[in-house]
C-alpha positions in Angstrom: -56.5 -39.1 14.8 -59.9 -37.8 13.6 -58.3 -34.8 11.9 -55.9 -37.1 10.1 -58.7 -39.3 8.8 -60.6 -36.3 7.6 -57.6 -35.0 5.6 -57.2 -38.5 4.0 -60.9 -38.6 3.1 -60.7 -35.1 1.5 -57.7 -36.1 -0.5 -59.4 -39.2 -1.8 -62.6 -37.2 -2.7 -60.4 -34.8 -4.7 -58.7 -37.6 -6.5 -62.2 -39.1 -7.4 -63.6 -35.9 -8.7 -60.5 -35.3 -10.8 -60.7 -38.7 -12.3 -64.5 -38.4 -13.1 -63.9 -34.9 -14.5 -61.1 -36.2 -16.8 -63.5 -38.9 -18.1 -66.1 -36.3 -18.7 -63.8 -34.1 -20.7 -62.4 -37.1 -22.6 -65.6 -37.3 -24.6 -65.0 -33.9 -26.1 -63.1 -33.9 -29.4 -59.5 -32.7 -29.3 -58.9 -30.0 -32.0 -56.3 -31.0 -34.5 -53.4 -28.8 -35.7 -51.9 -29.2 -39.2 -48.6 -27.8 -40.2 -47.9 -27.7 -43.9 -44.4 -27.0 -45.2 -44.5 -26.2 -48.9 -41.6 -26.4 -51.3 -40.2 -23.5 -53.2 -38.3 -23.4 -56.4 -36.7 -20.0 -55.5 -33.1 -20.6 -54.2 -33.2 -17.2 -52.4 -36.0 -18.3 -50.2 -34.0 -21.3 -48.9 -31.0 -19.1 -48.3 -33.2 -16.7 -46.3 -34.5 -19.6 -44.2 -30.9 -20.7 -43.5 -29.9 -17.2 -42.6 -32.8 -17.0 -40.1 -31.8 -20.3 -38.5 -28.1 -19.1 -38.2 -29.2 -15.8 -36.6 -31.4 -17.7 -34.1 -28.5 -20.0 -33.3 -26.2 -17.0 -32.8 -28.7 -15.4 -30.5 -29.0 -18.6 -28.4 -25.2 -18.6 -27.8 -24.9 -14.9 -27.2 -24.4 -15.2 -23.5 -21.5 -17.5 -24.1 -20.0 -15.1 -26.6 -20.5 -12.3 -24.1 -18.7 -14.2 -21.4 -15.9 -15.8 -23.3 -15.0 -13.1 -25.9 -15.2 -9.9 -23.9 -13.9 -8.5 -20.7 -16.9 -9.7 -18.7 -15.1 -12.7 -17.2 -12.3 -10.8 -15.6 -14.6 -8.0 -14.3 -17.1 -10.4 -12.6 -14.5 -12.6 -11.0 -12.7 -9.5 -9.5 -15.9 -8.1 -8.2 -16.7 -11.5 -6.7 -13.4 -11.5 -4.9 -14.1 -8.1 -3.6 -17.2 -9.3 -2.0 -15.7 -12.5 -0.7 -12.7 -10.7 0.9 -15.1 -8.2 2.5 -17.1 -11.1 4.0 -20.4 -9.3 3.5 -22.1 -12.6 2.2 -24.7 -11.4 -0.4 -24.0 -7.6 -0.2 -23.8 -6.3 -2.9 -26.3 -8.7 -4.4 -25.5 -10.8 -7.5 -27.8 -8.6 -9.6 -25.8 -5.5 -8.7 -22.5 -7.1 -9.5 -23.6 -8.6 -12.8 -25.2 -5.3 -13.8 -22.0 -3.4 -13.0 -19.9 -6.0 -14.8 -22.2 -5.7 -17.8 -21.9 -1.9 -18.1 -18.2 -2.0 -17.4 -17.9 -4.6 -20.2 -19.8 -2.3 -22.6 -17.6 0.6 -21.6 -14.4 -1.3 -22.2 -15.6 -2.9 -25.4 -17.0 0.3 -26.8 -14.1 0.9 -29.2 -14.2 -2.7 -30.5 -18.0 -2.6 -30.9 -17.8 0.8 -32.6 -15.2 -0.6 -35.1 -17.5 -3.6 -35.8 -20.4 -1.2 -36.4 -18.3 1.0 -38.7 -16.5 -1.6 -40.7 -19.0 -4.5 -40.8 -22.6 -3.7 -39.8 -23.1 -0.4 -41.5 -21.7 -1.5 -44.9 -23.6 -4.7 -44.7 -26.9 -2.9 -43.8 -26.4 -0.6 -46.8 -25.8 -3.6 -49.1 -22.1 -2.6 -49.8 -20.6 -5.9 -48.7 -21.9 -9.5 -48.3 -22.7 -11.3 -45.1 -19.5 -13.3 -45.3 -17.3 -10.2 -45.6 -19.2 -8.6 -42.7 -18.6 -11.6 -40.5 -14.9 -11.7 -41.4 -14.5 -8.0 -40.5 -16.4 -8.4 -37.3 -14.4 -11.5 -36.2 -11.2 -9.6 -37.0 -12.1 -6.8 -34.7 -12.8 -9.3 -31.9 -9.6 -11.2 -32.7 -7.5 -8.1 -32.3 -9.0 -7.4 -28.9 -8.5 -11.0 -27.6 -5.1 -11.4 -29.2 -4.0 -8.3 -27.3 -5.0 -9.6 -23.9 -4.0 -13.3 -24.5 -0.8 -14.8 -23.3 1.3 -16.4 -26.0 1.9 -19.4 -23.8 -1.9 -20.1 -23.5 -2.4 -19.6 -27.3 0.5 -21.9 -28.1 -1.1 -24.6 -25.9 -4.2 -24.9 -28.1 -2.3 -24.5 -31.4 0.1 -27.3 -30.4 -2.9 -29.5 -29.5 -4.4 -29.1 -32.9 -0.9 -29.4 -34.5 -1.6 -26.2 -36.4 1.1 -24.0 -37.9 2.0 -20.9 -35.9 -0.1 -18.0 -37.3 1.7 -15.2 -39.0 -0.6 -12.6 -37.6 -3.9 -11.9 -36.0 -5.8 -12.6 -39.2 -4.5 -16.2 -39.4 -5.3 -17.0 -35.8 -8.2 -19.4 -35.6 -11.0 -18.6 -33.3 -11.3 -22.1 -32.0 -7.8 -21.7 -30.4 -8.0 -18.0 -29.6 -11.2 -18.0 -27.6 -10.2 -20.7 -25.0 -6.7 -19.2 -24.8 -8.2 -15.7 -24.1 -10.5 -17.3 -21.5 -7.8 -18.9 -19.4 -5.6 -15.8 -19.7 -8.5 -13.7 -18.3 -8.9 -16.3 -15.5 -5.3 -16.0 -14.5 -5.3 -12.2 -14.6 -8.5 -12.1 -12.5 -7.2 -14.4 -9.9 -4.0 -12.4 -9.6 -6.0 -9.2 -9.0 -8.2 -11.1 -6.6 -5.1 -12.2 -4.6 -3.9 -8.6 -4.2 -7.4 -7.6 -3.0 -7.5 -10.4 -0.4 -4.1 -9.3 1.3 -5.2 -6.2 3.3 -8.5 -7.8 4.5 -6.6 -11.0 5.5 -4.2 -8.9 7.6 -7.2 -7.3 9.4 -8.7 -10.7 10.1 -5.3 -11.9 11.5 -5.0 -8.8 13.8 -8.6 -9.1 15.1 -8.3 -12.8 15.7 -4.9 -12.4 17.6 -6.4 -9.5 19.7 -9.4 -11.5 20.7 -7.3 -14.5 21.6 -5.0 -12.4 23.7 -8.1 -11.0 25.6 -9.4 -14.5 26.2 -12.5 -14.0 24.1 -12.1 -17.2 22.2 -15.8 -17.9 22.0 -16.5 -14.6 20.1 -16.3 -15.1 16.3 -13.5 -12.8 14.9 -15.6 -12.2 11.7 -18.2 -10.2 13.7 -15.5 -7.9 14.9 -13.4 -7.6 11.8 -16.3 -7.0 9.3 -17.0 -3.4 10.4 -13.2 -2.6 10.3 -12.9 -4.2 6.8 -15.9 -2.1 5.5 -14.5 1.1 7.2 -11.1 0.5 5.5 -12.8 -0.1 2.1 -14.8 3.1 2.5 -11.7 5.2 3.6 -9.6 4.1 0.7 -12.5 4.5 -1.8 -12.4 0.8 -2.6 -14.9 0.7 -5.5 -13.0 3.5 -7.2 -9.7 1.7 -6.9 -11.1 -1.6 -8.0 -12.8 -0.3 -11.1 -9.7 1.9 -11.9 -7.5 -1.1 -11.8 -9.9 -3.0 -14.1 -9.9 -0.3 -16.6 -6.2 0.2 -16.5 -5.6 -3.5 -16.9 -7.1 -3.2 -20.4 -5.1 -0.2 -21.5 -1.8 -1.9 -21.0 
């Protein structure tokens, strides 16, 4: 009881000192900050400001662009299914899976990024084309990649919702419909691959559980016994090689 009263008294003392200290510092003047925004009669300066704002906006949504318009979604979901089917909890860690998914994404998207650099960024940096033309060429390269791996059924869903006319080609396909169609197509493909990954490990779990029940060891968790066998199977078949190979081949079809 005495210790509890001492703690309460110490807390009250700290609060009083803080309040008196705040009153002491309140007498000091607070420095003011003035921000002046001057006008300009040069139209190019205003255009440059708008360009900077647009670039900052693009950088802020760069993670969403990376996730929704590249192969990152399929890769990270498949790698997550591999870890879940193994039952290793947080091994490999999230940082390792995300890092591997990023580098695989850069590897798969290297031809598309190279085309954007050659046809859009390099001519724009040399002043040969305008910013609008550069953006059109860059978006066309991304459209070609997404269109190749998007199911027509998914694309038709979003085009019908907006009541837009069927596009005659990749150039006429709007990004507002192509990006979500590409995303749900990637989700379906990733879940199909994840289902195939789950099957062999599910068989091991069923065999181990049946064996333990037949031996009367119903109190022993089957996961503790099946985990080493699943890891051993994954090592013997060189599982990471097969998973990454399947991911790479899925984008060559």
